[in-house]
BARO-22582 format. One record per residue (C-alpha): x, y negated, z; residue in three letters. Coordinates in steps of 0.2 Angstrom, whole numbers, padded with zeros to 4 digits, always signed. Layout:
REM BARO-22582
XYZALA;...
This chain:
REM BARO-22582
-0164+0006-0229UNK;-0172+0009-0212UNK;-0160+0024-0209UNK;-0146+0031-0218UNK;-0151+0027-0236UNK;-0144+0013-0247UNK;-0161+0008-0255UNK;-0176-0001-0249UNK;-0192+0010-0247UNK;-0199+0003-0263UNK;-0183+0007-0273UNK;-0183+0025-0266UNK;-0201+0027-0272UNK;-0197+0020-0289UNK;-0182+0031-0291UNK;-0192+0046-0286UNK;-0205+0042-0298UNK;-0192+0040-0312UNK;-0185+0057-0308UNK;-0202+0065-0310UNK;-0206+0067-0291UNK;-0225+0068-0288UNK;-0225+0072-0269UNK;-0213+0062-0259UNK;-0210+0061-0240UNK;-0200+0046-0233UNK;-0191+0054-0219UNK;-0180+0040-0211UNK;-0170+0045-0196UNK;-0179+0040-0180UNK;-0190+0027-0189UNK;-0207+0025-0197UNK;-0203+0007-0202UNK;-0202+0010-0220UNK;-0218+0021-0222UNK;-0230+0006-0225UNK;-0219-0002-0239UNK;-0216+0015-0247UNK;-0235+0019-0247UNK;-0239+0003-0256UNK;-0225+0007-0269UNK;-0232+0025-0271UNK;-0249+0018-0276UNK;-0241+0008-0289UNK;-0230+0022-0295UNK;-0245+0035-0294UNK;-0236+0048-0283UNK;-0242+0055-0267UNK;-0233+0049-0252UNK;-0232+0059-0235UNK;-0230+0049-0220UNK;-0215+0056-0211UNK;-0200+0054-0200UNK;-0184+0064-0195UNK;-0181+0065-0176UNK;-0163+0068-0170UNK;-0164+0081-0156UNK;-0152+0091-0145UNK;-0152+0110-0143UNK;-0142+0121-0132UNK;-0126+0110-0133UNK;-0129+0105-0151UNK;-0129+0087-0152UNK;-0138+0083-0169UNK;-0152+0095-0175UNK;-0165+0086-0185UNK;-0184+0090-0184UNK;-0195+0083-0198UNK;-0212+0076-0194UNK;-0224+0077-0209UNK;-0242+0070-0210UNK;-0239+0059-0194UNK;-0248+0044-0189UNK;-0233+0032-0191UNK;-0240+0020-0178UNK;-0243+0033-0165UNK;-0238+0024-0149UNK;-0229+0038-0140UNK;-0219+0043-0156UNK;-0215+0025-0160UNK;-0209+0022-0142UNK;-0198+0037-0143UNK;-0191+0033-0160UNK;-0187+0015-0153UNK;-0178+0022-0138UNK;-0168+0034-0150UNK;-0163+0019-0161UNK;-0156+0010-0146UNK;-0147+0025-0141UNK;-0140+0027-0159UNK;-0134+0008-0158UNK;-0125+0011-0142UNK;-0118+0027-0148UNK;-0112+0019-0164UNK;-0104+0005-0154UNK;-0095+0018-0144UNK;-0088+0026-0159UNK;-0082+0009-0166UNK;-0073+0007-0150UNK;-0065+0024-0151UNK;-0060+0021-0169UNK;-0052+0004-0165UNK;-0042+0013-0151UNK;-0036+0025-0165UNK;-0030+0010-0175UNK;-0043+0008-0188UNK;-0051-0009-0192UNK;-0070-0009-0192UNK;-0081-0021-0202UNK;-0094-0025-0188UNK;-0105-0037-0198UNK;-0115-0025-0207UNK;-0118-0015-0191UNK;-0124-0030-0182UNK;-0135-0035-0196UNK;-0144-0018-0196UNK;-0146-0020-0177UNK;-0153-0037-0179UNK;-0166-0031-0192UNK;-0171-0017-0181UNK;-0164-0004-0193UNK;-0156+0012-0187UNK;-0137+0013-0186UNK;-0129+0030-0187UNK;-0113+0038-0191UNK;-0114+0035-0210UNK;-0114+0017-0207UNK;-0099+0018-0195UNK;-0090+0027-0208UNK;-0094+0014-0221UNK;-0088+0001-0210UNK;-0071+0009-0209UNK;-0070+0012-0227UNK;-0074-0006-0232UNK;-0059-0013-0223UNK;-0044-0015-0235UNK;-0032-0013-0221UNK;-0037+0005-0219UNK;-0035+0010-0237UNK;-0017+0017-0237UNK;-0020+0027-0221UNK;-0037+0034-0228UNK;-0030+0037-0245UNK;-0015+0047-0238UNK;-0027+0058-0229UNK;-0040+0059-0243UNK;-0053+0051-0233UNK;-0058+0036-0245UNK;-0076+0043-0246UNK;-0087+0039-0231UNK;-0094+0057-0229UNK;-0076+0064-0228UNK;-0071+0051-0215UNK;-0087+0055-0205UNK;-0083+0074-0205UNK;-0065+0071-0200UNK;-0068+0058-0186UNK;-0086+0057-0181UNK;-0093+0075-0179UNK;-0093+0084-0163UNK;-0075+0089-0157UNK;-0067+0076-0168UNK;-0057+0061-0161UNK;-0071+0047-0162UNK;-0086+0057-0158UNK;-0098+0051-0145UNK;-0112+0062-0138UNK;-0130+0056-0140UNK;-0145+0055-0128UNK;-0160+0063-0138UNK;-0175+0073-0135UNK;-0174+0092-0135UNK;-0182+0102-0149UNK;-0198+0106-0139UNK;-0200+0087-0135UNK;-0198+0082-0153UNK;-0211+0095-0159UNK;-0223+0089-0146UNK;-0221+0071-0151UNK;-0224+0076-0169UNK;-0239+0086-0165UNK;-0246+0072-0154UNK;-0245+0060-0169UNK;-0255+0072-0179UNK;-0240+0079-0189UNK;-0232+0096-0193UNK;-0214+0099-0187UNK;-0201+0107-0198UNK;-0183+0111-0194UNK;-0172+0102-0207UNK;-0158+0110-0217UNK;-0154+0124-0204UNK;-0138+0130-0213UNK;-0131+0112-0213UNK;-0131+0113-0194UNK;-0127+0132-0191UNK;-0116+0143-0202UNK;-0120+0161-0196UNK;-0136+0168-0204UNK;-0140+0178-0189UNK;-0139+0163-0178UNK;-0150+0153-0190UNK;-0164+0166-0189UNK;-0163+0168-0171UNK;-0164+0149-0168UNK;-0179+0149-0180UNK;-0188+0162-0170UNK;-0184+0152-0154UNK;-0191+0136-0162UNK;-0207+0146-0168UNK;-0210+0150-0150UNK;-0208+0131-0146UNK;-0222+0127-0159UNK;-0212+0123-0175UNK;-0223+0123-0190UNK;-0210+0126-0204UNK;-0192+0126-0210UNK;-0183+0117-0224UNK;-0179+0133-0234UNK;-0174+0124-0250UNK;-0160+0111-0248UNK;-0147+0103-0259UNK;-0133+0112-0250UNK;-0142+0129-0247UNK;-0136+0144-0257UNK;-0149+0155-0265UNK;-0145+0169-0252UNK;-0148+0156-0238UNK;-0164+0150-0246UNK;-0171+0167-0249UNK;-0167+0173-0232UNK;-0176+0158-0224UNK;-0191+0160-0235UNK;-0193+0178-0231UNK;-0191+0176-0212UNK;-0203+0161-0213UNK;-0216+0171-0222UNK;-0215+0184-0208UNK;-0217+0171-0195UNK;-0231+0162-0203UNK;-0221+0146-0205UNK;-0221+0133-0219UNK;-0207+0131-0231UNK;-0202+0114-0238UNK;-0188+0107-0248UNK;-0177+0092-0249UNK;-0163+0083-0259UNK;-0160+0072-0244UNK;-0158+0057-0256UNK;-0147+0044-0248UNK;-0144+0033-0264UNK;-0137+0035-0281UNK;-0119+0032-0276UNK;-0119+0045-0261UNK;-0106+0059-0264UNK;-0119+0073-0261UNK;-0136+0066-0259UNK;-0137+0056-0274UNK;-0152+0062-0284UNK;-0170+0068-0282UNK;-0175+0086-0287UNK;-0157+0092-0283UNK;-0162+0107-0274UNK;-0168+0124-0281UNK;-0182+0135-0275UNK;-0175+0150-0285UNK;-0192+0154-0292UNK;-0200+0155-0275UNK;-0215+0146-0271UNK;-0213+0134-0256UNK;-0227+0136-0243UNK;-0232+0118-0240UNK;-0249+0121-0232UNK;-0257+0104-0228UNK;-0242+0094-0234UNK;-0247+0098-0252UNK;-0263+0089-0250UNK;
C-alpha cells in the first residue's frame, strides 16, 4: 500500500502467512512507512519480518535499477530523508507522465494519484497506468491495442524510450548502497534479468556493483529462468555474495506478481547470511 502493492502492510503479512511464508521482507519502493505495521502483524501471524526497503537508483544511463536494503533501521535519518526526496521526485515524475499521456489523447483518473500523494504514499508508473486503465473513455483505444492490463500499458507507454516516459532523479547505485549500509543494512541488487537481458552484461554489472560494496543479488525471482538463477547463484558464490529470492508480490489481482512463493530456487540453497536470522 505504501508503494506499488494493492494491499495494506497487515494484509500483505496475512497473505504471506496464509501462503506458508515464514521469513518475509516488506520492500516498499522508496519507503519504510509500512514496516512498523507489518512488524505488528508478523508477531500476530508468527512469521519473521525483516525490515527492508527498495531504493530506485540510476546507473550508467539506466533509469530504474532497484537496490534492496535488508535489516535496515527503518527510522535512520539519512535513509528516511533520501526516501522522502525520492518519493517527491516520483510524484513530480508521475505528474509529468500524466501530462504526456494527456497530450497523447488519454484521459487520466487523477483522484487516486492525488489521494496517494496526500497520504504520503509513493506514486509510480504502475499507479499512472492504472489511472489510465480506469477511465472508460480509453477502453476502446486500449482494447484495440491489447493494453487493457496496466502492466501491458506501462511497458508500451511508460518505460524508457516510450512516448510518455519521464526520466527520474535518483541516487546512483554506490549512493544507494552507502545509504543502506549507514542504516545498518545489507544491500542486494534486485531482479537483474528484469533490467538487463544479456547474461554477460548482468555478470559484468554484478562484479562492478561488488566493487561498490553490494552484499548480494536476487538470484531467484518469479521471472528468472533456471539458467539465469543458476548463473547468478554460481557467480555470487565466487564473489562471496548473498543470494536472495522474491515473488515481488503486488496483490492477488496483479498479472504477474500475484502470489507468494512463486519463484523457484531450482534445488539450490539461497545464501541469506544474517537475513535468515
